[in-house]
C-alpha positions in Angstrom: 0.0 0.0 0.0 1.5 3.3 -1.1 0.9 6.1 1.4 0.8 9.8 0.6 3.5 12.1 2.1 0.9 13.7 4.3 -0.2 10.3 5.7 3.4 9.3 6.4 4.0 12.7 8.2 0.9 12.3 10.3 1.8 8.7 11.1 5.3 9.8 12.1 4.1 12.6 14.2 1.5 10.4 16.0 4.1 7.7 16.6 6.7 10.2 17.9 4.0 11.8 20.2 2.9 8.4 21.5 6.4 7.2 22.3 7.4 10.5 24.0 4.3 11.2 26.0 2.8 7.9 27.0 5.6 7.2 29.6 4.8 10.5 31.2 1.3 9.3 32.2 2.9 6.9 34.6 5.5 9.3 36.0 3.4 10.7 38.8 1.5 7.5 39.5 1.6 6.3 43.1 3.5 3.1 43.6 1.5 0.0 44.4 2.5 -1.0 47.9 4.7 -4.0 48.0 6.1 -5.7 51.1 9.3 -3.6 50.8 7.5 -0.2 50.4 4.5 -0.7 52.7 4.2 1.7 55.7 4.9 -1.2 58.0 8.2 -1.9 56.3 9.2 1.8 56.6 8.4 1.8 60.3 10.7 -1.2 60.7 13.7 0.5 59.2 16.3 -0.1 62.0 18.3 3.0 61.2 15.3 5.2 61.4 14.0 3.5 64.5 17.3 4.1 66.3 17.5 7.7 65.0 14.0 8.5 66.3 14.7 6.9 69.6 17.8 9.1 69.8 15.8 12.2 69.1 13.5 11.4 72.0 16.4 10.8 74.3 18.2 14.0 73.0 15.1 16.1 73.7 14.9 14.5 77.2 18.6 15.7 77.6 19.8 12.1 78.0 22.7 12.8 75.7 24.8 9.7 76.4 21.9 7.4 75.6 20.9 9.5 72.5 24.5 9.3 71.3 24.4 5.5 71.4 21.2 5.5 69.3 22.7 8.0 66.8 25.9 5.8 66.5 23.7 2.8 65.9 21.7 4.7 63.1 25.0 5.9 61.5 26.4 2.3 61.6 23.2 0.9 60.0 23.1 3.7 57.4 26.3 5.7 56.9 24.5 8.1 54.5 22.0 9.2 57.1 22.8 13.0 57.3 20.4 13.8 60.2 21.9 11.0 62.3 25.4 12.3 61.7 24.2 15.8 62.7 22.6 14.7 65.9 25.4 12.4 66.8 27.7 15.4 66.5 25.4 17.4 68.8 25.4 14.7 71.5 29.2 14.3 71.2 29.6 18.0 71.7 27.4 17.9 74.7 29.6 15.1 76.2 32.6 17.5 76.5 35.5 19.2 74.8 37.4 15.9 74.3 34.8 15.1 71.6 34.8 18.3 69.7 37.0 17.1 66.9 34.9 13.9 66.3 31.8 16.1 66.6 33.1 18.4 63.9 33.8 15.5 61.6 30.1 14.3 62.0 28.8 17.9 61.3 31.0 18.0 58.2 29.8 14.6 57.1 26.1 15.6 57.6 26.7 18.8 55.5 28.5 16.8 52.8 25.6 14.3 52.6 22.9 17.0 52.7 24.2 20.5 51.9 20.9 22.2 52.7 20.6 20.6 56.2 20.2 23.9 58.1 20.4 22.3 61.5 23.9 21.0 60.8 25.1 24.6 60.0 23.5 25.9 63.1 25.0 23.3 65.4 28.4 23.4 63.7 28.4 27.2 64.0 27.8 26.8 67.7 30.7 24.4 68.0 32.9 26.8 66.0 32.0 29.6 68.4 32.7 27.4 71.4 36.1 26.6 70.0 36.9 30.2 69.4 36.7 29.9 65.6 34.6 32.9 65.0 35.3 33.3 61.3 34.0 29.8 60.6 31.0 30.4 62.9 30.3 33.6 60.9 30.6 31.6 57.6 28.0 29.1 58.9 25.8 32.0 59.9 26.0 33.5 56.4 24.8 30.1 54.9 22.0 29.9 57.5 20.7 33.3 56.7 19.7 31.9 53.3 18.7 28.4 54.4 16.7 29.2 57.6 16.5 32.7 59.0 15.2 31.4 62.4 18.2 29.2 62.9 20.4 32.0 61.7 19.0 34.2 64.6 19.7 31.4 67.1 23.3 31.1 65.9 23.8 34.8 65.8 22.5 35.1 69.4 24.9 32.3 70.5 27.8 34.0 68.8 27.0 37.2 70.6 26.2 35.8 74.1 27.8 32.4 74.3 24.5 31.1 75.8 22.8 28.2 74.2 19.1 28.5 73.8 17.1 25.4 74.8 15.3 25.8 71.5 18.3 24.4 69.8 17.2 21.0 71.0 14.0 21.4 69.1 15.9 21.4 65.9 16.2 17.6 66.1 13.2 16.2 64.3 12.1 12.6 63.8 12.0 11.2 60.3 9.5 8.8 58.8 11.2 7.4 55.8 
């Protein structure tokens, strides 16, 4: 069967359109729950469970117990930025002998998640405690763009040297 040029062009356009747009219809579709992605499976993620227990302990000011939970979470999931961040916080709270290791965990959290405002705030506090004001100011500058509220907390700490209890509230549980 010999097709006219118009028919061939229309057929080509229709084919091209179908091949390029049909996959888009499934792009936003919700996944069908499977055993690996069901809500129950997410709740049973051991790294997240350990992390969330650590957050509860941290907010209860049980820093040594929280530290153990965050260490467990990091061991189970080395790429868990929030766990590195809160592990660094609890290490800092345990004393100046931990400042270097604490700094390493803040840096790792920021490396893993460059927009994790809490890590800049907490690291800025540690820099200020260590007398490294230029570095604290650099974290403050980043925070002013990421989270003005945390920037104010860090700015107040740099000025007064007093840690606001609200800083503990920056630790948040995660669900997935």
